[in-house]
VEXNUTOR-977333 format. One record per residue (C-alpha): z, y negated, x; residue number from 1. Coordinates in pm, whole numbers, plus 50000, padded with zeros to 5 digits. Last residue first. Layout:
// residues N
[pt [Z,Y,X],NUM]
...
This chain:
// residues 642
[pt [20154,31448,30926],642]
[pt [20525,31463,31011],641]
[pt [20761,31495,30676],640]
[pt [21027,31320,30628],639]
[pt [21222,31453,30372],638]
[pt [21505,31159,30217],637]
[pt [21860,31213,30234],636]
[pt [22038,31313,29907],635]
[pt [22371,31155,29822],634]
[pt [22591,31370,29565],633]
[pt [22808,31137,29356],632]
[pt [23161,31146,29276],631]
[pt [23407,30938,29042],630]
[pt [23755,30893,28948],629]
[pt [23824,31207,29156],628]
[pt [23992,31573,29093],627]
[pt [24072,31713,29492],626]
[pt [24116,32095,29553],625]
[pt [24367,32141,29783],624]
[pt [24435,32482,29989],623]
[pt [24710,32724,29947],622]
[pt [24939,32964,30156],621]
[pt [24798,33285,30064],620]
[pt [24954,33522,29821],619]
[pt [25126,33855,29890],618]
[pt [25239,34060,29556],617]
[pt [25135,34335,29675],616]
[pt [24837,34479,29500],615]
[pt [24803,34201,29298],614]
[pt [24675,34045,29604],613]
[pt [24635,33644,29514],612]
[pt [24399,33398,29631],611]
[pt [24497,33016,29625],610]
[pt [24406,32706,29516],609]
[pt [24643,32399,29507],608]
[pt [24547,32094,29312],607]
[pt [24546,31734,29364],606]
[pt [24509,31505,29097],605]
[pt [24291,31298,28776],604]
[pt [24230,31509,28456],603]
[pt [23886,31699,28345],602]
[pt [23860,31938,28625],601]
[pt [24035,32177,28487],600]
[pt [23927,32224,28157],599]
[pt [23597,32197,28288],598]
[pt [23625,32579,28392],597]
[pt [23674,32658,28712],596]
[pt [23485,32984,28800],595]
[pt [23537,33177,29149],594]
[pt [23389,33298,29448],593]
[pt [23534,33518,29761],592]
[pt [23404,33560,30068],591]
[pt [23614,33732,30434],590]
[pt [23606,34062,30313],589]
[pt [23282,34053,30106],588]
[pt [23161,33861,29797],587]
[pt [23478,33974,29538],586]
[pt [23363,33760,29207],585]
[pt [23703,33628,29063],584]
[pt [23769,33433,28762],583]
[pt [24031,33254,28720],582]
[pt [24434,33359,28714],581]
[pt [24638,33023,28707],580]
[pt [24930,32951,28960],579]
[pt [24797,32579,29029],578]
[pt [24432,32747,29044],577]
[pt [24427,33122,29122],576]
[pt [24142,33320,29273],575]
[pt [24182,33725,29240],574]
[pt [24198,33981,29418],573]
[pt [24133,34360,29359],572]
[pt [23783,34322,29570],571]
[pt [23932,34265,29873],570]
[pt [24026,33982,30061],569]
[pt [24108,34030,30481],568]
[pt [24046,33644,30552],567]
[pt [23914,33348,30435],566]
[pt [23640,33176,30290],565]
[pt [23668,33079,29945],564]
[pt [23321,32924,29766],563]
[pt [23338,32739,29401],562]
[pt [23169,32750,29098],561]
[pt [23236,32457,28935],560]
[pt [23247,32415,28540],559]
[pt [23103,32086,28417],558]
[pt [23265,31709,28430],557]
[pt [23045,31453,28550],556]
[pt [23187,31121,28590],555]
[pt [23517,31233,28628],554]
[pt [23467,31355,28952],553]
[pt [23476,31721,29166],552]
[pt [23589,31750,29516],551]
[pt [23648,32079,29716],550]
[pt [23302,32215,29719],549]
[pt [23358,32505,29902],548]
[pt [23644,32588,30070],547]
[pt [23752,32702,30428],546]
[pt [24003,32896,30595],545]
[pt [24216,33070,30295],544]
[pt [24425,33316,30430],543]
[pt [24573,33679,30373],542]
[pt [24793,33851,30550],541]
[pt [24801,34169,30760],540]
[pt [24545,34325,30497],539]
[pt [24373,34428,30865],538]
[pt [24574,34380,31149],537]
[pt [24401,34250,31478],536]
[pt [24497,34288,31822],535]
[pt [24359,34650,31790],534]
[pt [24478,34987,31586],533]
[pt [24606,34960,31306],532]
[pt [24957,34988,31184],531]
[pt [25100,35238,30918],530]
[pt [25282,35099,30685],529]
[pt [25199,34695,30749],528]
[pt [25136,34484,31087],527]
[pt [25330,34174,30954],526]
[pt [25098,33870,31071],525]
[pt [25167,33649,31372],524]
[pt [24822,33673,31446],523]
[pt [24807,33861,31729],522]
[pt [24940,34170,31523],521]
[pt [25321,34173,31401],520]
[pt [25581,34439,31465],519]
[pt [25432,34582,31785],518]
[pt [25279,34882,31764],517]
[pt [25427,35247,31784],516]
[pt [25148,35460,31617],515]
[pt [24783,35324,31534],514]
[pt [24548,35439,31319],513]
[pt [24652,35268,30961],512]
[pt [24299,35118,31038],511]
[pt [24090,35132,31365],510]
[pt [23811,35338,31173],509]
[pt [23717,35032,31052],508]
[pt [23560,35033,30704],507]
[pt [23676,34683,30561],506]
[pt [23605,34523,30900],505]
[pt [23803,34444,31146],504]
[pt [23856,34111,31260],503]
[pt [23815,33920,31607],502]
[pt [24062,33677,31683],501]
[pt [24055,33276,31772],500]
[pt [24414,33147,31869],499]
[pt [24702,33034,31676],498]
[pt [24735,33208,31363],497]
[pt [24417,33277,31098],496]
[pt [24111,33430,31152],495]
[pt [23927,33150,31325],494]
[pt [23675,33323,31482],493]
[pt [23567,33666,31647],492]
[pt [23225,33783,31513],491]
[pt [23346,34104,31319],490]
[pt [23431,34512,31419],489]
[pt [23337,34823,31308],488]
[pt [23546,35043,31567],487]
[pt [23252,35237,31610],486]
[pt [23330,35615,31745],485]
[pt [23382,35752,32116],484]
[pt [23537,36103,32110],483]
[pt [23735,36153,32397],482]
[pt [23562,36322,32712],481]
[pt [23733,36093,32997],480]
[pt [23946,35796,32812],479]
[pt [23750,35485,32988],478]
[pt [23460,35638,33036],477]
[pt [23362,35712,33398],476]
[pt [23047,35800,33387],475]
[pt [23037,36049,33724],474]
[pt [22697,36031,33773],473]
[pt [22470,36341,33824],472]
[pt [22265,36298,33508],471]
[pt [22411,36017,33217],470]
[pt [22717,36111,33039],469]
[pt [22775,35768,32785],468]
[pt [23028,35712,32489],467]
[pt [22960,35452,32296],466]
[pt [23222,35311,32230],465]
[pt [23651,35332,32324],464]
[pt [23924,35375,32062],463]
[pt [24258,35445,32186],462]
[pt [24546,35539,31981],461]
[pt [24761,35759,32274],460]
[pt [24921,35666,32573],459]
[pt [24543,35677,32753],458]
[pt [24566,35617,33145],457]
[pt [24213,35475,33220],456]
[pt [23932,35636,33357],455]
[pt [23764,35380,33657],454]
[pt [23501,35181,33637],453]
[pt [23509,35093,33263],452]
[pt [23323,34979,32967],451]
[pt [22939,34993,33094],450]
[pt [23049,35310,33372],449]
[pt [22715,35418,33308],448]
[pt [22396,35283,33274],447]
[pt [22170,35460,33503],446]
[pt [22036,35097,33632],445]
[pt [22346,34881,33608],444]
[pt [22417,34584,33410],443]
[pt [22768,34708,33228],442]
[pt [22837,34610,32899],441]
[pt [23104,34567,32693],440]
[pt [23074,34722,32317],439]
[pt [23356,34850,32269],438]
[pt [23767,34885,32412],437]
[pt [23982,34917,32109],436]
[pt [24326,34910,32186],435]
[pt [24633,35145,31996],434]
[pt [24792,35207,32413],433]
[pt [24622,35159,32706],432]
[pt [24725,35216,33140],431]
[pt [24524,35015,33359],430]
[pt [24364,35165,33638],429]
[pt [24046,34975,33759],428]
[pt [23738,34751,33679],427]
[pt [23795,34688,33310],426]
[pt [23570,34581,32996],425]
[pt [23202,34518,33140],424]
[pt [23303,34783,33406],423]
[pt [22983,34849,33644],422]
[pt [22675,34575,33749],421]
[pt [22675,34229,33648],420]
[pt [23007,34257,33391],419]
[pt [22984,34168,33041],418]
[pt [23195,34133,32792],417]
[pt [23101,34273,32417],416]
[pt [23442,34336,32329],415]
[pt [23831,34433,32380],414]
[pt [24107,34418,32152],413]
[pt [24474,34415,32243],412]
[pt [24737,34697,32074],411]
[pt [24840,34719,32454],410]
[pt [24770,34716,32763],409]
[pt [25011,34809,33139],408]
[pt [24857,34694,33450],407]
[pt [25078,34860,33714],406]
[pt [24778,34984,33975],405]
[pt [24512,34706,33989],404]
[pt [24276,34552,33715],403]
[pt [23996,34301,33687],402]
[pt [23971,34217,33375],401]
[pt [23696,34092,33132],400]
[pt [23349,34150,33308],399]
[pt [23533,34371,33537],398]
[pt [23259,34392,33804],397]
[pt [22995,34201,33959],396]
[pt [22613,34184,34094],395]
[pt [22778,34284,34455],394]
[pt [22751,34643,34354],393]
[pt [22404,34605,34471],392]
[pt [22205,34866,34228],391]
[pt [21955,34580,34055],390]
[pt [21908,34454,34373],389]
[pt [22006,34063,34446],388]
[pt [21875,33725,34325],387]
[pt [22221,33496,34319],386]
[pt [22393,33432,33967],385]
[pt [22692,33698,34052],384]
[pt [22784,33829,33704],383]
[pt [23112,33907,33573],382]
[pt [23156,33724,33254],381]
[pt [23368,33752,32907],380]
[pt [23218,33745,32546],379]
[pt [23560,33839,32411],378]
[pt [23943,33968,32530],377]
[pt [24184,33959,32262],376]
[pt [24576,33987,32290],375]
[pt [24867,34169,32128],374]
[pt [25004,34231,32428],373]
[pt [24909,34288,32826],372]
[pt [25178,34354,33056],371]
[pt [25103,34343,33444],370]
[pt [25314,34426,33727],369]
[pt [25140,34262,34007],368]
[pt [24961,34378,34337],367]
[pt [24614,34222,34199],366]
[pt [24494,34091,33949],365]
[pt [24208,33893,33796],364]
[pt [24130,33842,33490],363]
[pt [23854,33704,33211],362]
[pt [23528,33771,33420],361]
[pt [23726,33928,33675],360]
[pt [23475,34034,33949],359]
[pt [23225,33807,34128],358]
[pt [23082,34008,34453],357]
[pt [23088,33810,34746],356]
[pt [22826,33645,34847],355]
[pt [22952,33302,34855],354]
[pt [22802,33193,34484],353]
[pt [23030,33438,34318],352]
[pt [22976,33361,33931],351]
[pt [23333,33451,33733],350]
[pt [23315,33368,33364],349]
[pt [23529,33316,33021],348]
[pt [23357,33329,32719],347]
[pt [23684,33361,32529],346]
[pt [24006,33491,32645],345]
[pt [24260,33500,32364],344]
[pt [24674,33536,32335],343]
[pt [24927,33736,32142],342]
[pt [25117,33788,32469],341]
[pt [25047,33751,32841],340]
[pt [25309,33855,33100],339]
[pt [25260,33852,33443],338]
[pt [25519,34026,33659],337]
[pt [25588,33984,34042],336]
[pt [25692,34277,34170],335]
[pt [25425,34366,34423],334]
[pt [25592,34146,34711],333]
[pt [25314,33898,34765],332]
[pt [25227,33888,34404],331]
[pt [24882,33795,34311],330]
[pt [24734,33693,33962],329]
[pt [24431,33452,33909],328]
[pt [24319,33396,33587],327]
[pt [24039,33218,33367],326]
[pt [23727,33340,33535],325]
[pt [23943,33554,33793],324]
[pt [23719,33567,34125],323]
[pt [23362,33415,34148],322]
[pt [23433,33358,34519],321]
[pt [23160,32992,34494],320]
[pt [23244,32988,34107],319]
[pt [23547,33033,33838],318]
[pt [23456,32925,33584],317]
[pt [23669,32845,33198],316]
[pt [23488,32894,32870],315]
[pt [23718,32974,32673],314]
[pt [24141,33036,32709],313]
[pt [24357,33028,32429],312]
[pt [24785,33076,32425],311]
[pt [24934,33250,32189],310]
[pt [25202,33323,32516],309]
[pt [25162,33336,32887],308]
[pt [25405,33391,33096],307]
[pt [25440,33465,33470],306]
[pt [25685,33585,33647],305]
[pt [25860,33490,34051],304]
[pt [25997,33791,34175],303]
[pt [25934,33662,34552],302]
[pt [25677,33448,34565],301]
[pt [25458,33429,34252],300]
[pt [25041,33386,34333],299]
[pt [24900,33214,34001],298]
[pt [24527,33058,34018],297]
[pt [24509,32949,33682],296]
[pt [24222,32807,33465],295]
[pt [23942,32869,33647],294]
[pt [24106,33147,33895],293]
[pt [23991,33164,34170],292]
[pt [23807,32969,34443],291]
[pt [23500,32708,34304],290]
[pt [23710,32646,33988],289]
[pt [23657,32480,33664],288]
[pt [23807,32404,33368],287]
[pt [23591,32438,33055],286]
[pt [23876,32520,32788],285]
[pt [24218,32599,32796],284]
[pt [24453,32540,32504],283]
[pt [24790,32573,32477],282]
[pt [25084,32789,32228],281]
[pt [25274,32915,32528],280]
[pt [25287,32891,32915],279]
[pt [25648,32983,33083],278]
[pt [25581,32999,33497],277]
[pt [25892,33121,33555],276]
[pt [26201,33142,33861],275]
[pt [26288,33420,34063],274]
[pt [26126,33217,34426],273]
[pt [26433,33001,34423],272]
[pt [26217,32810,34209],271]
[pt [25857,32945,34205],270]
[pt [25589,33017,34404],269]
[pt [25260,32916,34513],268]
[pt [25082,32844,34120],267]
[pt [24798,32585,34050],266]
[pt [24733,32464,33731],265]
[pt [24390,32346,33504],264]
[pt [24067,32457,33841],263]
[pt [24336,32712,33996],262]
[pt [24167,32721,34317],261]
[pt [24306,32848,34709],260]
[pt [24187,33128,34921],259]
[pt [23938,32857,35065],258]
[pt [23913,32595,35267],257]
[pt [23618,32440,35049],256]
[pt [23851,32426,34829],255]
[pt [23742,32251,34480],254]
[pt [23979,32229,34152],253]
[pt [23877,32056,33850],252]
[pt [23985,31998,33556],251]
[pt [23765,31994,33209],250]
[pt [23942,32079,32932],249]
[pt [24343,32138,32971],248]
[pt [24515,32116,32679],247]
[pt [24930,32128,32566],246]
[pt [25116,32285,32241],245]
[pt [25395,32447,32516],244]
[pt [25440,32426,32921],243]
[pt [25725,32509,33136],242]
[pt [25714,32489,33452],241]
[pt [25972,32616,33787],240]
[pt [25936,32496,34139],239]
[pt [25859,32648,34495],238]
[pt [25529,32451,34483],237]
[pt [25357,32399,34152],236]
[pt [25000,32179,34117],235]
[pt [24897,32043,33852],234]
[pt [24586,31876,33656],233]
[pt [24313,31990,33965],232]
[pt [24541,32251,34059],231]
[pt [24358,32295,34416],230]
[pt [24157,32108,34583],229]
[pt [24221,31802,34343],228]
[pt [24055,31702,33990],227]
[pt [24131,31536,33684],226]
[pt [23907,31568,33381],225]
[pt [24132,31656,33088],224]
[pt [24500,31680,33079],223]
[pt [24640,31662,32744],222]
[pt [25020,31628,32574],221]
[pt [25220,31817,32353],220]
[pt [25494,31955,32538],219]
[pt [25530,31974,32982],218]
[pt [25864,32077,33132],217]
[pt [25838,31998,33503],216]
[pt [26156,32166,33735],215]
[pt [26248,32105,34068],214]
[pt [26335,32325,34322],213]
[pt [26056,32141,34631],212]
[pt [25774,32066,34440],211]
[pt [25528,31939,34142],210]
[pt [25233,31784,34210],209]
[pt [25148,31618,33907],208]
[pt [24780,31494,33779],207]
[pt [24501,31620,34024],206]
[pt [24776,31840,34211],205]
[pt [24626,31911,34543],204]
[pt [24751,32070,34880],203]
[pt [24978,32387,34956],202]
[pt [24598,32585,34943],201]
[pt [24523,32925,35171],200]
[pt [24361,32744,35383],199]
[pt [24378,32379,35389],198]
[pt [24195,32213,35209],197]
[pt [24176,31759,35244],196]
[pt [24382,31557,35032],195]
[pt [24238,31328,34790],194]
[pt [24437,31437,34513],193]
[pt [24247,31314,34162],192]
[pt [24334,31157,33797],191]
[pt [24025,31151,33517],190]
[pt [24308,31198,33264],189]
[pt [24662,31237,33213],188]
[pt [24777,31245,32847],187]
[pt [25073,31205,32672],186]
[pt [25272,31385,32388],185]
[pt [25634,31464,32583],184]
[pt [25635,31522,32962],183]
[pt [25966,31574,33118],182]
[pt [25988,31587,33464],181]
[pt [26325,31682,33696],180]
[pt [26423,31642,34024],179]
[pt [26440,31847,34359],178]
[pt [26797,32123,34331],177]
[pt [26704,32264,34635],176]
[pt [26593,32640,34630],175]
[pt [26270,32613,34686],174]
[pt [26238,32308,34930],173]
[pt [26352,31959,35017],172]
[pt [26188,31858,34684],171]
[pt [25981,31673,34577],170]
[pt [25828,31535,34236],169]
[pt [25464,31390,34266],168]
[pt [25299,31195,33999],167]
[pt [24950,31056,33896],166]
[pt [24755,31156,34173],165]
[pt [24996,31420,34293],164]
[pt [24870,31470,34658],163]
[pt [24662,31290,34858],162]
[pt [24705,30999,34619],161]
[pt [24471,30878,34339],160]
[pt [24548,30728,33974],159]
[pt [24216,30706,33754],158]
[pt [24447,30732,33419],157]
[pt [24862,30814,33301],156]
[pt [24921,30782,32966],155]
[pt [25191,30783,32740],154]
[pt [25350,30848,32422],153]
[pt [25693,30987,32658],152]
[pt [25749,31032,32973],151]
[pt [26082,31097,33146],150]
[pt [26161,31100,33483],149]
[pt [26480,31226,33678],148]
[pt [26607,31185,34032],147]
[pt [26771,31430,34215],146]
[pt [26501,31460,34474],145]
[pt [26260,31130,34470],144]
[pt [26022,31147,34224],143]
[pt [25649,30920,34349],142]
[pt [25429,30748,34081],141]
[pt [25088,30653,33973],140]
[pt [24958,30780,34287],139]
[pt [25201,31033,34383],138]
[pt [25212,31120,34810],137]
[pt [25167,30940,35024],136]
[pt [24837,30647,35074],135]
[pt [24915,30502,34752],134]
[pt [24634,30459,34462],133]
[pt [24729,30361,34097],132]
[pt [24421,30282,33918],131]
[pt [24615,30301,33556],130]
[pt [24959,30330,33399],129]
[pt [24987,30319,33013],128]
[pt [25282,30276,32755],127]
[pt [25447,30435,32478],126]
[pt [25750,30540,32719],125]
[pt [25853,30571,33067],124]
[pt [26164,30686,33094],123]
[pt [26346,30663,33434],122]
[pt [26655,30802,33554],121]
[pt [26810,30724,33927],120]
[pt [26938,30986,34172],119]
[pt [26860,30763,34450],118]
[pt [26507,30697,34363],117]
[pt [26247,30608,34202],116]
[pt [25880,30458,34343],115]
[pt [25690,30313,34076],114]
[pt [25371,30186,34011],113]
[pt [25104,30270,34347],112]
[pt [24907,30009,34495],111]
[pt [24559,29903,34562],110]
[pt [24383,30068,34306],109]
[pt [24445,29748,34069],108]
[pt [24741,29914,34009],107]
[pt [24736,29881,33673],106]
[pt [25054,29857,33379],105]
[pt [24925,29880,33027],104]
[pt [25086,29789,32786],103]
[pt [25041,29767,32361],102]
[pt [25152,30109,32251],101]
[pt [25527,29963,32251],100]
[pt [25542,29921,32607],99]
[pt [25887,30076,32624],98]
[pt [26047,30070,32966],97]
[pt [26421,30281,33007],96]
[pt [26563,30209,33358],95]
[pt [26842,30435,33532],94]
[pt [26866,30224,33827],93]
[pt [26743,30280,34202],92]
[pt [26365,30185,34046],91]
[pt [26126,30049,34362],90]
[pt [25848,29870,34166],89]
[pt [25516,29918,34407],88]
[pt [25354,29593,34459],87]
[pt [25061,29383,34380],86]
[pt [25113,29503,34037],85]
[pt [24757,29434,33749],84]
[pt [24993,29377,33444],83]
[pt [24696,29461,33155],82]
[pt [24756,29291,32815],81]
[pt [24748,29460,32392],80]
[pt [24890,29181,32158],79]
[pt [25086,28815,32234],78]
[pt [25316,28893,32498],77]
[pt [25644,29050,32457],76]
[pt [25772,29349,32664],75]
[pt [26044,29575,32646],74]
[pt [26314,29672,32902],73]
[pt [26594,29871,32882],72]
[pt [26864,29869,33192],71]
[pt [26783,29874,33531],70]
[pt [26918,29618,33810],69]
[pt [26585,29424,33896],68]
[pt [26357,29574,33693],67]
[pt [26327,29272,33480],66]
[pt [26321,29037,33740],65]
[pt [26036,29198,33866],64]
[pt [25836,29230,33557],63]
[pt [25859,28854,33477],62]
[pt [25666,28865,33863],61]
[pt [25429,29072,33680],60]
[pt [25370,28919,33506],59]
[pt [25413,28844,33060],58]
[pt [25361,28498,32996],57]
[pt [25045,28379,33031],56]
[pt [25003,28688,32760],55]
[pt [25210,28498,32538],54]
[pt [25487,28595,32347],53]
[pt [25786,28518,32541],52]
[pt [25725,28760,32835],51]
[pt [25927,29073,32946],50]
[pt [26234,29171,32716],49]
[pt [26547,29208,32835],48]
[pt [26763,29422,33103],47]
[pt [26732,29234,33471],46]
[pt [27016,29432,33510],45]
[pt [27191,29156,33785],44]
[pt [27184,28932,33479],43]
[pt [27359,29157,33186],42]
[pt [27595,29178,33447],41]
[pt [27615,28774,33501],40]
[pt [27675,28737,33167],39]
[pt [27983,28993,33185],38]
[pt [28147,28799,33429],37]
[pt [28077,28482,33260],36]
[pt [28211,28634,32913],35]
[pt [28551,28790,33076],34]
[pt [28581,28460,33284],33]
[pt [28582,28276,32963],32]
[pt [28824,28499,32800],31]
[pt [29073,28498,33050],30]
[pt [29030,28070,33059],29]
[pt [29127,28129,32688],28]
[pt [29366,28347,32719],27]
[pt [29518,28137,33000],26]
[pt [29462,27825,32759],25]
[pt [29638,27943,32456],24]
[pt [29963,28052,32651],23]
[pt [29975,27709,32744],22]
[pt [30021,27602,32407],21]
[pt [30235,27871,32320],20]
[pt [30466,27758,32603],19]
[pt [30458,27393,32498],18]
[pt [30522,27485,32144],17]
[pt [30816,27667,32255],16]
[pt [30965,27385,32475],15]
[pt [30918,27357,32854],14]
[pt [31193,27236,33048],13]
[pt [31209,27018,33322],12]
[pt [31149,26651,33127],11]
[pt [31484,26779,32933],10]
[pt [31720,26817,33184],9]
[pt [31645,26500,33323],8]
[pt [31722,26260,32990],7]
[pt [32041,26463,32937],6]
[pt [32114,26424,33222],5]
[pt [32041,26082,33205],4]
[pt [32216,26080,32921],3]
[pt [32555,26272,32966],2]
[pt [32549,26014,33321],1]
């Protein structure tokens, strides 16, 4: 009995060793379950690599699998490849797509590429999108409110949609959270908005259409040859925009309904009607509108503000209505400010062809507080190109600026601008301080109002030139009876800083004649001592812009005379070779020559050449002179025609 009882007892008890084994099996099962779940999750997310190393493995179907749940996606296609999509890809999960600089996704001119929904984030980097097409907004990409699109080192080309040929970012109104767009080091070319024109604007955005309280930030990018009815490059409607280090060239706004424009950027209200359009360190060249604002149309609602800083506007054009060759700015409430700092407007034009008068070759301003500081206007034109009688005021006015009340101009240079009739520089009122207004042309039979159409409010230390009074006509010199003096300025060019400037010549009466100036000039150079009138501070800094020659060879070691070109040179300055003075000859304030002895040039290497001002202990940034093993001159044959 005991035996059988004992045997029975043993069969019903788990030994310690069996218990450990059972536990290990349980842990293993749990681990296998977790692994299975992880594999299932990974499969659901779809992240990974599209392709297995050959072009044939990189298909739309493979991309669909990778996109099936979000995550990070790359490509292994054996080199550069274009994948043509037959349908748009809806993004509902956070996704990053990296093309590695080799992948192009094409819509084949029949489909949009991406539709970003449900607050998801999509990052596109090192990839090209092209030939997207949609019958609704966003030819390449549509971004729903609350979602974020980030575009880095990528391109979107030749895409079309009613609004936002490349990208449309929509919200539900200017006070809505909207969506977010971040663009860095990317390009937009040949995109177009196909929506028809409506009076007063509304449709457009050849590349970007940003609306409904959204926010867009663009840096280090280019917009070229995009087109729409409004905002050939970018259309802003109740949204905020920040642009830096970006180039807009050859973009077109063609609005047959009138009232819109902005060859590069169109703005109709900012976020909450109190937001900001902030543009810095950017270039606008050869953009065109057939209505208003060859480069920028700015119509802020409420207190929305527009800021322009360290930017260049060159060769932009407003035809048709011919108002604001570079910028048209009008405030709906008379309190939407425009601030322009350290910027240059050159060769812009307003040429009316619709029977109205050309006006504001660079700027057309209405009902807005405007401040212009440390800026240059040169070679702008407001001339009506159609034949008119010499005394017809519609020939054009305000060659540089057409102002309204509440315009303030400080330490600026306004020269060599032209109007078809009067006000070669400024048409309208302004308060002006420390500014040069000279050599502007109003082309009328009486040679009156050449510079200004109105007598400006003189806040002191201004220069006007020339000065005329003719017959019984009120000549409205810019500063009344103030004696005219020749400001003695040079030709616009690169004299340091981010934008071209007009230099003061060494004998200019503007030197040391200003008061209460900004701390730096347009170039960013310090105002020294008693500040100068205008945007350029003479002697503010030393600059080498070019050097000839910049090379020599060990095969021909001899003394070399180097020509150094730059700005603000004086007879006391000396050229230095790696910190050692060399015999220097002063040619003029823009040129020095110096002799480099053969002993400087008998060793391979790169050497610093600077210009040193002993009176101020100021030295320029260095230019590089290189000694190479062999350097030969090449002479091209001269062909003489019989």
